[in-house]
N, CA, C and O atoms as CSV, one atom per row, in Angstrom:
chain,resi,resn,atom,element,x,y,z
A,1,MET,N,N,6.433,-2.376,12.608
A,1,MET,CA,C,4.997,-2.377,12.534
A,1,MET,C,C,4.444,-3.758,12.597
A,1,MET,O,O,4.844,-4.588,11.780
A,2,PRO,N,N,3.557,-4.075,13.498
A,2,PRO,CA,C,3.010,-5.404,13.580
A,2,PRO,C,C,2.188,-5.772,12.368
A,2,PRO,O,O,2.165,-6.946,11.998
A,3,VAL,N,N,1.518,-4.843,11.734
A,3,VAL,CA,C,0.642,-5.133,10.591
A,3,VAL,C,C,1.490,-5.685,9.448
A,3,VAL,O,O,1.139,-6.703,8.851
A,4,MET,N,N,2.632,-5.003,9.132
A,4,MET,CA,C,3.446,-5.412,8.031
A,4,MET,C,C,4.050,-6.796,8.261
A,4,MET,O,O,4.262,-7.556,7.316
A,5,LYS,N,N,4.324,-7.114,9.532
A,5,LYS,CA,C,4.952,-8.389,9.864
A,5,LYS,C,C,4.099,-9.543,9.448
A,5,LYS,O,O,4.615,-10.581,9.035
A,6,HIS,N,N,2.778,-9.385,9.549
A,6,HIS,CA,C,1.868,-10.485,9.252
A,6,HIS,C,C,1.167,-10.323,7.916
A,6,HIS,O,O,0.181,-11.007,7.641
A,7,ALA,N,N,1.674,-9.416,7.079
A,7,ALA,CA,C,0.955,-9.126,5.822
A,7,ALA,C,C,1.014,-10.341,4.848
A,7,ALA,O,O,0.084,-10.566,4.075
A,8,ALA,N,N,2.114,-11.107,4.904
A,8,ALA,CA,C,2.270,-12.210,3.970
A,8,ALA,C,C,1.526,-13.495,4.417
A,8,ALA,O,O,1.365,-14.436,3.639
A,9,ALA,N,N,1.096,-13.502,5.643
A,9,ALA,CA,C,0.469,-14.718,6.181
A,9,ALA,C,C,-0.786,-15.152,5.387
A,9,ALA,O,O,-0.947,-16.346,5.137
A,10,PRO,N,N,-1.659,-14.244,4.994
A,10,PRO,CA,C,-2.831,-14.699,4.194
A,10,PRO,C,C,-2.397,-15.334,2.859
A,10,PRO,O,O,-3.046,-16.269,2.390
A,11,LEU,N,N,-1.336,-14.853,2.256
A,11,LEU,CA,C,-0.871,-15.451,1.015
A,11,LEU,C,C,-0.347,-16.887,1.238
A,11,LEU,O,O,-0.581,-17.777,0.421
A,12,VAL,N,N,0.333,-17.080,2.309
A,12,VAL,CA,C,0.807,-18.444,2.668
A,12,VAL,C,C,-0.393,-19.350,2.887
A,12,VAL,O,O,-0.429,-20.487,2.415
A,13,ALA,N,N,-1.364,-18.834,3.603
A,13,ALA,CA,C,-2.531,-19.673,3.872
A,13,ALA,C,C,-3.261,-20.028,2.599
A,13,ALA,O,O,-3.696,-21.168,2.437
A,14,LEU,N,N,-3.408,-19.070,1.683
A,14,LEU,CA,C,-4.079,-19.339,0.411
A,14,LEU,C,C,-3.312,-20.321,-0.393
A,14,LEU,O,O,-3.915,-21.142,-1.085
A,15,SER,N,N,-1.973,-20.285,-0.339
A,15,SER,CA,C,-1.181,-21.267,-1.095
A,15,SER,C,C,-1.341,-22.652,-0.499
A,15,SER,O,O,-1.292,-23.643,-1.227
A,16,LEU,N,N,-1.531,-22.742,0.817
A,16,LEU,CA,C,-1.795,-24.032,1.466
A,16,LEU,C,C,-3.147,-24.592,1.019
A,16,LEU,O,O,-3.306,-25.792,0.792
A,17,LEU,N,N,-4.116,-23.675,0.902
A,17,LEU,CA,C,-5.444,-24.129,0.475
A,17,LEU,C,C,-5.419,-24.588,-0.977
A,17,LEU,O,O,-6.169,-25.492,-1.349
A,18,ALA,N,N,-4.555,-23.970,-1.820
A,18,ALA,CA,C,-4.539,-24.307,-3.207
A,18,ALA,C,C,-3.805,-25.627,-3.474
A,18,ALA,O,O,-3.979,-26.242,-4.526
A,19,ALA,N,N,-2.989,-26.048,-2.513
A,19,ALA,CA,C,-2.233,-27.325,-2.678
A,19,ALA,C,C,-3.176,-28.482,-2.629
A,19,ALA,O,O,-4.175,-28.438,-1.911
A,20,PRO,N,N,-2.883,-29.532,-3.383
A,20,PRO,CA,C,-3.724,-30.710,-3.290
A,20,PRO,C,C,-3.713,-31.348,-1.888
A,20,PRO,O,O,-2.640,-31.568,-1.326
A,21,ALA,N,N,-4.827,-31.631,-1.351
A,21,ALA,CA,C,-4.892,-32.177,-0.001
A,21,ALA,C,C,-5.384,-33.611,-0.067
A,21,ALA,O,O,-6.140,-33.969,-0.970
A,22,PRO,N,N,-4.961,-34.433,0.882
A,22,PRO,CA,C,-5.472,-35.809,0.873
A,22,PRO,C,C,-6.973,-35.770,1.195
A,22,PRO,O,O,-7.475,-34.812,1.782
A,23,ALA,N,N,-7.634,-36.781,0.815
A,23,ALA,CA,C,-9.098,-36.836,0.935
A,23,ALA,C,C,-9.531,-37.280,2.356
A,23,ALA,O,O,-10.664,-37.724,2.541
A,24,GLN,N,N,-8.644,-37.161,3.340
A,24,GLN,CA,C,-9.028,-37.600,4.690
A,24,GLN,C,C,-10.099,-36.641,5.219
A,24,GLN,O,O,-9.980,-35.426,5.058
A,25,GLN,N,N,-11.124,-37.176,5.837
A,25,GLN,CA,C,-12.230,-36.405,6.349
A,25,GLN,C,C,-12.321,-36.648,7.842
A,25,GLN,O,O,-12.051,-37.756,8.305
A,26,ASP,N,N,-12.707,-35.603,8.623
A,26,ASP,CA,C,-12.943,-35.830,10.035
A,26,ASP,C,C,-14.425,-36.032,10.250
A,26,ASP,O,O,-15.160,-36.179,9.273
A,27,ASP,N,N,-14.901,-36.046,11.489
A,27,ASP,CA,C,-16.286,-36.343,11.799
A,27,ASP,C,C,-17.261,-35.312,11.208
A,27,ASP,O,O,-18.398,-35.658,10.887
A,28,GLN,N,N,-16.837,-34.073,11.063
A,28,GLN,CA,C,-17.737,-33.032,10.554
A,28,GLN,C,C,-17.723,-32.887,9.046
A,28,GLN,O,O,-18.451,-32.052,8.508
A,29,GLY,N,N,-16.939,-33.654,8.364
A,29,GLY,CA,C,-16.910,-33.612,6.904
A,29,GLY,C,C,-15.822,-32.675,6.375
A,29,GLY,O,O,-15.690,-32.555,5.157
A,30,PHE,N,N,-15.045,-32.013,7.212
A,30,PHE,CA,C,-13.989,-31.158,6.749
A,30,PHE,C,C,-12.680,-31.917,6.601
A,30,PHE,O,O,-12.347,-32.765,7.429
A,31,SER,N,N,-11.951,-31.613,5.556
A,31,SER,CA,C,-10.634,-32.299,5.387
A,31,SER,C,C,-9.685,-31.695,6.428
A,31,SER,O,O,-9.935,-30.622,6.976
A,32,LEU,N,N,-8.626,-32.394,6.673
A,32,LEU,CA,C,-7.639,-31.910,7.620
A,32,LEU,C,C,-7.014,-30.594,7.182
A,32,LEU,O,O,-6.659,-29.767,8.022
A,33,MET,N,N,-6.878,-30.391,5.873
A,33,MET,CA,C,-6.357,-29.133,5.352
A,33,MET,C,C,-7.292,-27.971,5.669
A,33,MET,O,O,-6.863,-26.900,6.099
A,34,GLU,N,N,-8.571,-28.214,5.447
A,34,GLU,CA,C,-9.546,-27.134,5.729
A,34,GLU,C,C,-9.582,-26.805,7.225
A,34,GLU,O,O,-9.682,-25.636,7.595
A,35,GLU,N,N,-9.503,-27.809,8.074
A,35,GLU,CA,C,-9.494,-27.573,9.517
A,35,GLU,C,C,-8.199,-26.789,9.918
A,35,GLU,O,O,-8.251,-25.853,10.716
A,36,GLY,N,N,-7.094,-27.188,9.362
A,36,GLY,CA,C,-5.838,-26.493,9.692
A,36,GLY,C,C,-5.900,-25.041,9.198
A,36,GLY,O,O,-5.417,-24.144,9.888
A,37,ALA,N,N,-6.488,-24.791,8.011
A,37,ALA,CA,C,-6.593,-23.433,7.510
A,37,ALA,C,C,-7.488,-22.597,8.423
A,37,ALA,O,O,-7.194,-21.431,8.690
A,38,LYS,N,N,-8.570,-23.192,8.894
A,38,LYS,CA,C,-9.484,-22.508,9.833
A,38,LYS,C,C,-8.743,-22.116,11.102
A,38,LYS,O,O,-8.859,-20.985,11.573
A,39,LEU,N,N,-7.994,-23.039,11.644
A,39,LEU,CA,C,-7.247,-22.734,12.877
A,39,LEU,C,C,-6.185,-21.674,12.632
A,39,LEU,O,O,-5.959,-20.801,13.470
A,40,PHE,N,N,-5.539,-21.756,11.484
A,40,PHE,CA,C,-4.537,-20.762,11.144
A,40,PHE,C,C,-5.132,-19.419,11.044
A,40,PHE,O,O,-4.583,-18.480,11.621
A,41,PHE,N,N,-6.243,-19.242,10.337
A,41,PHE,CA,C,-6.884,-17.937,10.190
A,41,PHE,C,C,-7.438,-17.425,11.511
A,41,PHE,O,O,-7.400,-16.222,11.767
A,42,ARG,N,N,-7.934,-18.282,12.325
A,42,ARG,CA,C,-8.438,-17.876,13.645
A,42,ARG,C,C,-7.294,-17.290,14.469
A,42,ARG,O,O,-7.443,-16.234,15.085
A,43,GLY,N,N,-6.108,-18.005,14.480
A,43,GLY,CA,C,-4.971,-17.520,15.199
A,43,GLY,C,C,-4.446,-16.221,14.589
A,43,GLY,O,O,-4.007,-15.331,15.317
A,44,LEU,N,N,-4.487,-16.107,13.272
A,44,LEU,CA,C,-4.025,-14.910,12.629
A,44,LEU,C,C,-4.913,-13.711,13.020
A,44,LEU,O,O,-4.410,-12.620,13.288
A,45,MET,N,N,-6.201,-13.925,13.048
A,45,MET,CA,C,-7.152,-12.864,13.462
A,45,MET,C,C,-6.863,-12.427,14.892
A,45,MET,O,O,-6.835,-11.234,15.195
A,46,ASP,N,N,-6.649,-13.400,15.764
A,46,ASP,CA,C,-6.344,-13.082,17.181
A,46,ASP,C,C,-5.067,-12.256,17.292
A,46,ASP,O,O,-4.998,-11.314,18.082
A,47,GLU,N,N,-4.045,-12.612,16.490
A,47,GLU,CA,C,-2.797,-11.899,16.512
A,47,GLU,C,C,-2.902,-10.466,15.998
A,47,GLU,O,O,-2.260,-9.558,16.525
A,48,MET,N,N,-3.723,-10.274,14.961
A,48,MET,CA,C,-3.772,-8.958,14.315
A,48,MET,C,C,-4.795,-8.050,14.944
A,48,MET,O,O,-4.790,-6.852,14.660
A,49,GLU,N,N,-5.661,-8.551,15.773
A,49,GLU,CA,C,-6.727,-7.698,16.362
A,49,GLU,C,C,-6.142,-6.459,17.074
A,49,GLU,O,O,-6.646,-5.362,16.831
A,50,PRO,N,N,-5.132,-6.559,17.919
A,50,PRO,CA,C,-4.606,-5.374,18.543
A,50,PRO,C,C,-4.063,-4.336,17.551
A,50,PRO,O,O,-4.229,-3.131,17.739
A,51,ALA,N,N,-3.408,-4.836,16.487
A,51,ALA,CA,C,-2.880,-3.898,15.470
A,51,ALA,C,C,-4.048,-3.175,14.775
A,51,ALA,O,O,-3.953,-1.978,14.504
A,52,PHE,N,N,-5.116,-3.870,14.494
A,52,PHE,CA,C,-6.258,-3.244,13.871
A,52,PHE,C,C,-6.915,-2.210,14.779
A,52,PHE,O,O,-7.366,-1.162,14.317
A,53,ARG,N,N,-6.964,-2.511,16.061
A,53,ARG,CA,C,-7.474,-1.538,17.019
A,53,ARG,C,C,-6.608,-0.303,17.043
A,53,ARG,O,O,-7.149,0.803,17.049
A,54,GLU,N,N,-5.302,-0.424,17.058
A,54,GLU,CA,C,-4.404,0.704,17.066
A,54,GLU,C,C,-4.587,1.532,15.764
A,54,GLU,O,O,-4.583,2.762,15.797
A,55,LEU,N,N,-4.741,0.847,14.655
A,55,LEU,CA,C,-4.966,1.529,13.385
A,55,LEU,C,C,-6.301,2.298,13.411
A,55,LEU,O,O,-6.374,3.409,12.887
A,56,GLU,N,N,-7.312,1.746,13.988
A,56,GLU,CA,C,-8.571,2.398,14.102
A,56,GLU,C,C,-8.467,3.648,14.999
A,56,GLU,O,O,-9.030,4.694,14.676
A,57,ASP,N,N,-7.748,3.533,16.119
A,57,ASP,CA,C,-7.542,4.698,16.990
A,57,ASP,C,C,-6.773,5.770,16.264
A,57,ASP,O,O,-7.119,6.948,16.358
A,58,LEU,N,N,-5.741,5.394,15.543
A,58,LEU,CA,C,-4.939,6.389,14.776
A,58,LEU,C,C,-5.798,7.094,13.706
A,58,LEU,O,O,-5.679,8.298,13.484
A,59,SER,N,N,-6.632,6.332,13.080
A,59,SER,CA,C,-7.489,6.951,12.043
A,59,SER,C,C,-8.478,7.929,12.666
A,59,SER,O,O,-8.789,8.965,12.079
A,60,ARG,N,N,-8.971,7.596,13.858
A,60,ARG,CA,C,-9.877,8.567,14.516
A,60,ARG,C,C,-9.115,9.837,14.905
A,60,ARG,O,O,-9.663,10.934,14.804
A,61,GLN,N,N,-7.881,9.708,15.341
A,61,GLN,CA,C,-7.095,10.904,15.705
A,61,GLN,C,C,-6.746,11.745,14.495
A,61,GLN,O,O,-6.699,12.971,14.594
A,62,MET,N,N,-6.497,11.111,13.341
A,62,MET,CA,C,-6.078,11.867,12.158
A,62,MET,C,C,-7.256,12.439,11.348
A,62,MET,O,O,-7.065,13.321,10.511
A,63,GLU,N,N,-8.443,11.944,11.597
A,63,GLU,CA,C,-9.566,12.338,10.791
A,63,GLU,C,C,-9.763,13.907,10.782
A,63,GLU,O,O,-9.851,14.480,9.696
A,64,PRO,N,N,-9.831,14.583,11.920
A,64,PRO,CA,C,-10.037,16.025,11.861
A,64,PRO,C,C,-8.926,16.762,11.032
A,64,PRO,O,O,-9.220,17.676,10.262
A,65,ALA,N,N,-7.718,16.357,11.210
A,65,ALA,CA,C,-6.614,17.002,10.484
A,65,ALA,C,C,-6.749,16.770,8.959
A,65,ALA,O,O,-6.528,17.687,8.169
A,66,LEU,N,N,-7.108,15.558,8.567
A,66,LEU,CA,C,-7.262,15.247,7.148
A,66,LEU,C,C,-8.463,15.994,6.538
A,66,LEU,O,O,-8.397,16.444,5.395
A,67,ARG,N,N,-9.556,16.121,7.306
A,67,ARG,CA,C,-10.706,16.877,6.837
A,67,ARG,C,C,-10.330,18.321,6.621
A,67,ARG,O,O,-10.678,18.919,5.603
A,68,ASP,N,N,-9.600,18.898,7.605
A,68,ASP,CA,C,-9.133,20.296,7.515
A,68,ASP,C,C,-8.241,20.496,6.328
A,68,ASP,O,O,-8.385,21.493,5.621
A,69,PHE,N,N,-7.296,19.567,6.071
A,69,PHE,CA,C,-6.419,19.638,4.957
A,69,PHE,C,C,-7.201,19.629,3.618
A,69,PHE,O,O,-6.931,20.428,2.721
A,70,ALA,N,N,-8.161,18.715,3.516
A,70,ALA,CA,C,-8.948,18.631,2.297
A,70,ALA,C,C,-9.796,19.885,2.086
A,70,ALA,O,O,-9.975,20.332,0.953
A,71,LEU,N,N,-10.314,20.449,3.171
A,71,LEU,CA,C,-11.148,21.620,3.092
A,71,LEU,C,C,-10.330,22.839,2.595
A,71,LEU,O,O,-10.790,23.595,1.740
A,72,HIS,N,N,-9.095,23.015,3.156
A,72,HIS,CA,C,-8.335,24.157,2.780
A,72,HIS,C,C,-7.461,23.967,1.547
A,72,HIS,O,O,-7.295,24.903,0.765
A,73,MET,N,N,-6.915,22.808,1.360
A,73,MET,CA,C,-5.992,22.584,0.233
A,73,MET,C,C,-6.679,22.052,-1.026
A,73,MET,O,O,-6.128,22.162,-2.121
A,74,GLY,N,N,-7.856,21.486,-0.885
A,74,GLY,CA,C,-8.576,20.938,-2.037
A,74,GLY,C,C,-8.750,21.945,-3.147
A,74,GLY,O,O,-8.349,21.662,-4.276
A,75,PRO,N,N,-9.328,23.111,-2.891
A,75,PRO,CA,C,-9.500,24.099,-3.961
A,75,PRO,C,C,-8.162,24.552,-4.577
A,75,PRO,O,O,-8.065,24.730,-5.791
A,76,ALA,N,N,-7.153,24.731,-3.749
A,76,ALA,CA,C,-5.858,25.145,-4.267
A,76,ALA,C,C,-5.262,24.086,-5.173
A,76,ALA,O,O,-4.725,24.415,-6.231
A,77,LEU,N,N,-5.343,22.827,-4.785
A,77,LEU,CA,C,-4.778,21.763,-5.617
A,77,LEU,C,C,-5.590,21.611,-6.917
A,77,LEU,O,O,-5.025,21.313,-7.969
A,78,ARG,N,N,-6.919,21.817,-6.843
A,78,ARG,CA,C,-7.767,21.762,-8.058
A,78,ARG,C,C,-7.323,22.870,-9.046
A,78,ARG,O,O,-7.202,22.628,-10.247
A,79,ASP,N,N,-7.088,24.075,-8.520
A,79,ASP,CA,C,-6.648,25.204,-9.368
A,79,ASP,C,C,-5.327,24.882,-10.007
A,79,ASP,O,O,-5.135,25.144,-11.195
A,80,LEU,N,N,-4.400,24.312,-9.242
A,80,LEU,CA,C,-3.054,23.957,-9.764
A,80,LEU,C,C,-3.197,22.919,-10.875
A,80,LEU,O,O,-2.521,23.009,-11.900
A,81,MET,N,N,-4.061,21.949,-10.679
A,81,MET,CA,C,-4.234,20.917,-11.693
A,81,MET,C,C,-4.841,21.493,-12.987
A,81,MET,O,O,-4.562,21.006,-14.082
A,82,ASP,N,N,-5.684,22.551,-12.838
A,82,ASP,CA,C,-6.284,23.209,-14.005
A,82,ASP,C,C,-5.209,24.001,-14.777
A,82,ASP,O,O,-5.260,24.100,-16.003
A,83,GLN,N,N,-4.251,24.555,-14.047
A,83,GLN,CA,C,-3.240,25.399,-14.680
A,83,GLN,C,C,-2.124,24.608,-15.357
A,83,GLN,O,O,-1.561,25.061,-16.354
A,84,VAL,N,N,-1.805,23.449,-14.833
A,84,VAL,CA,C,-0.703,22.672,-15.378
A,84,VAL,C,C,-1.328,21.589,-16.263
A,84,VAL,O,O,-2.074,20.731,-15.791
A,85,GLU,N,N,-1.004,21.651,-17.555
A,85,GLU,CA,C,-1.557,20.724,-18.486
A,85,GLU,C,C,-0.716,19.436,-18.607
A,85,GLU,O,O,-1.257,18.339,-18.741
A,86,ASP,N,N,0.601,19.597,-18.555
A,86,ASP,CA,C,1.452,18.429,-18.773
A,86,ASP,C,C,2.532,18.425,-17.712
A,86,ASP,O,O,3.439,19.255,-17.783
A,87,TRP,N,N,2.485,17.554,-16.751
A,87,TRP,CA,C,3.459,17.500,-15.647
A,87,TRP,C,C,4.806,16.997,-16.137
A,87,TRP,O,O,5.796,17.201,-15.434
A,88,SER,N,N,4.911,16.368,-17.266
A,88,SER,CA,C,6.189,15.832,-17.725
A,88,SER,C,C,7.174,16.915,-18.171
A,88,SER,O,O,8.359,16.633,-18.349
A,89,VAL,N,N,6.693,18.161,-18.355
A,89,VAL,CA,C,7.586,19.237,-18.759
A,89,VAL,C,C,8.200,19.962,-17.573
A,89,VAL,O,O,8.858,20.988,-17.745
A,90,TYR,N,N,7.990,19.432,-16.363
A,90,TYR,CA,C,8.519,20.031,-15.137
A,90,TYR,C,C,9.434,19.032,-14.446
A,90,TYR,O,O,9.264,17.816,-14.532
A,91,HIS,N,N,10.434,19.619,-13.743
A,91,HIS,CA,C,11.283,18.832,-12.849
A,91,HIS,C,C,10.486,18.489,-11.599
A,91,HIS,O,O,9.449,19.099,-11.337
A,92,PRO,N,N,10.960,17.522,-10.827
A,92,PRO,CA,C,10.267,17.246,-9.537
A,92,PRO,C,C,10.306,18.478,-8.609
A,92,PRO,O,O,11.255,19.258,-8.676
A,93,PRO,N,N,9.336,18.656,-7.784
A,93,PRO,CA,C,9.299,19.829,-6.872
A,93,PRO,C,C,10.564,19.847,-5.976
A,93,PRO,O,O,11.092,18.814,-5.565
A,94,GLU,N,N,11.008,21.084,-5.706
A,94,GLU,CA,C,12.143,21.291,-4.807
A,94,GLU,C,C,11.641,22.101,-3.589
A,94,GLU,O,O,10.840,23.023,-3.740
A,95,ILE,N,N,12.102,21.761,-2.445
A,95,ILE,CA,C,11.748,22.528,-1.195
A,95,ILE,C,C,13.008,23.348,-0.877
A,95,ILE,O,O,14.089,22.802,-0.659
A,96,LEU,N,N,12.830,24.670,-0.858
A,96,LEU,CA,C,13.933,25.564,-0.519
A,96,LEU,C,C,14.118,25.629,0.981
A,96,LEU,O,O,13.215,25.268,1.735
A,97,PRO,N,N,15.291,26.091,1.428
A,97,PRO,CA,C,15.542,26.154,2.914
A,97,PRO,C,C,14.547,26.974,3.679
A,97,PRO,O,O,14.333,26.743,4.869
A,98,ASN,N,N,13.903,27.980,2.985
A,98,ASN,CA,C,12.908,28.808,3.686
A,98,ASN,C,C,11.524,28.155,3.710
A,98,ASN,O,O,10.590,28.707,4.290
A,99,GLY,N,N,11.389,26.984,3.084
A,99,GLY,CA,C,10.108,26.248,3.088
A,99,GLY,C,C,9.314,26.437,1.805
A,99,GLY,O,O,8.290,25.780,1.619
A,100,ASP,N,N,9.756,27.313,0.922
A,100,ASP,CA,C,9.016,27.502,-0.336
A,100,ASP,C,C,9.193,26.227,-1.209
A,100,ASP,O,O,10.220,25.552,-1.142
A,101,ILE,N,N,8.209,25.938,-1.988
A,101,ILE,CA,C,8.253,24.800,-2.913
A,101,ILE,C,C,8.196,25.363,-4.320
A,101,ILE,O,O,7.306,26.149,-4.645
A,102,ILE,N,N,9.159,24.955,-5.167
A,102,ILE,CA,C,9.196,25.464,-6.549
A,102,ILE,C,C,9.116,24.326,-7.496
A,102,ILE,O,O,9.569,23.218,-7.212
A,103,LEU,N,N,8.527,24.609,-8.644
A,103,LEU,CA,C,8.462,23.680,-9.760
A,103,LEU,C,C,9.214,24.312,-10.924
A,103,LEU,O,O,8.789,25.340,-11.450
A,104,ARG,N,N,10.305,23.719,-11.323
A,104,ARG,CA,C,11.120,24.299,-12.440
A,104,ARG,C,C,10.687,23.616,-13.717
A,104,ARG,O,O,10.595,22.392,-13.802
A,105,ARG,N,N,10.420,24.467,-14.726
A,105,ARG,CA,C,10.074,23.939,-16.055
A,105,ARG,C,C,11.340,23.445,-16.718
A,105,ARG,O,O,12.385,24.086,-16.602
A,106,LYS,N,N,11.271,22.310,-17.417
A,106,LYS,CA,C,12.403,21.761,-18.115
A,106,LYS,C,C,12.657,22.618,-19.371
A,106,LYS,O,O,11.724,23.162,-19.963
A,107,ALA,N,N,13.916,22.724,-19.756
A,107,ALA,CA,C,14.256,23.427,-21.012
A,107,ALA,C,C,13.804,22.576,-22.185
A,107,ALA,O,O,13.858,21.349,-22.103
A,108,PRO,N,N,13.356,23.193,-23.278
A,108,PRO,CA,C,12.869,22.409,-24.387
A,108,PRO,C,C,13.890,21.467,-24.968
A,108,PRO,O,O,13.521,20.398,-25.453
A,109,ASP,N,N,15.195,21.828,-24.940
A,109,ASP,CA,C,16.208,20.947,-25.504
A,109,ASP,C,C,16.843,20.033,-24.469
A,109,ASP,O,O,17.805,19.326,-24.771
A,110,GLU,N,N,16.312,20.040,-23.248
A,110,GLU,CA,C,16.845,19.233,-22.174
A,110,GLU,C,C,16.493,17.760,-22.422
A,110,GLU,O,O,15.331,17.431,-22.662
A,111,PRO,N,N,17.515,16.860,-22.364
A,111,PRO,CA,C,17.222,15.462,-22.599
A,111,PRO,C,C,16.388,14.840,-21.472
A,111,PRO,O,O,16.525,15.220,-20.309
A,112,SER,N,N,15.544,13.905,-21.818
A,112,SER,CA,C,14.783,13.199,-20.777
A,112,SER,C,C,15.746,12.316,-20.015
A,112,SER,O,O,16.755,11.881,-20.569
A,113,PRO,N,N,15.452,12.041,-18.745
A,113,PRO,CA,C,16.321,11.146,-18.010
A,113,PRO,C,C,16.341,9.753,-18.651
A,113,PRO,O,O,15.318,9.238,-19.103
A,114,ALA,N,N,17.509,9.180,-18.671
A,114,ALA,CA,C,17.658,7.840,-19.275
A,114,ALA,C,C,16.911,6.836,-18.448
A,114,ALA,O,O,16.969,6.896,-17.220
A,115,PRO,N,N,16.208,5.911,-19.071
A,115,PRO,CA,C,15.510,4.868,-18.292
A,115,PRO,C,C,16.510,4.043,-17.551
A,115,PRO,O,O,17.641,3.853,-17.999
A,116,ALA,N,N,16.083,3.546,-16.398
A,116,ALA,CA,C,16.944,2.719,-15.553
A,116,ALA,C,C,17.307,1.465,-16.306
A,116,ALA,O,O,16.453,0.873,-16.966
A,117,PRO,N,N,18.568,1.041,-16.222
A,117,PRO,CA,C,18.972,-0.184,-16.930
A,117,PRO,C,C,18.230,-1.395,-16.377
A,117,PRO,O,O,18.091,-1.567,-15.166
A,118,GLN,N,N,17.767,-2.213,-17.285
A,118,GLN,CA,C,16.997,-3.421,-16.852
A,118,GLN,C,C,17.959,-4.491,-16.441
A,118,GLN,O,O,18.968,-4.744,-17.099
A,119,GLN,N,N,17.623,-5.124,-15.324
A,119,GLN,CA,C,18.447,-6.225,-14.871
A,119,GLN,C,C,17.947,-7.489,-15.519
A,119,GLN,O,O,16.769,-7.610,-15.856
A,120,ASP,N,N,18.850,-8.427,-15.690
A,120,ASP,CA,C,18.439,-9.706,-16.299
A,120,ASP,C,C,17.395,-10.366,-15.399
A,120,ASP,O,O,17.564,-10.399,-14.180
A,121,GLU,N,N,16.344,-10.878,-15.974
A,121,GLU,CA,C,15.333,-11.549,-15.174
A,121,GLU,C,C,15.841,-12.887,-14.732
A,121,GLU,O,O,16.578,-13.566,-15.448
A,122,ILE,N,N,15.434,-13.260,-13.533
A,122,ILE,CA,C,15.829,-14.555,-12.988
A,122,ILE,C,C,14.582,-15.412,-12.917
A,122,ILE,O,O,13.606,-15.057,-12.256
A,123,GLU,N,N,14.621,-16.523,-13.591
A,123,GLU,CA,C,13.479,-17.423,-13.588
A,123,GLU,C,C,13.548,-18.267,-12.298
A,123,GLU,O,O,14.592,-18.802,-11.925
A,124,LEU,N,N,12.412,-18.351,-11.659
A,124,LEU,CA,C,12.345,-19.160,-10.436
A,124,LEU,C,C,11.823,-20.536,-10.761
A,124,LEU,O,O,11.691,-21.373,-9.868
């Protein structure tokens, strides 16, 4: 995905802006760091424009299906949320080979899953 490839670029640019810059000024009063950041962002926008257009086209294509899903499934999901008071007493949903989805209630004496072991933190 081209969008994910460039997702970290704004963070890098912001870190460059946060770094102390020399007080060199050009004719317009901008420091060299500011001018470089402007050029970087302009190039980043040019690179990402096609990906944003594709995302916009995809959202236009998906909109009718999402509206239909919300229209038909919204009331059913609302009813389900009203009926289930505590989701922690259920196992994760299972999809059966025939396509049915079941929610199994946990037994009262069933132990909770053990928390994942914590790894030692590494200081950077």
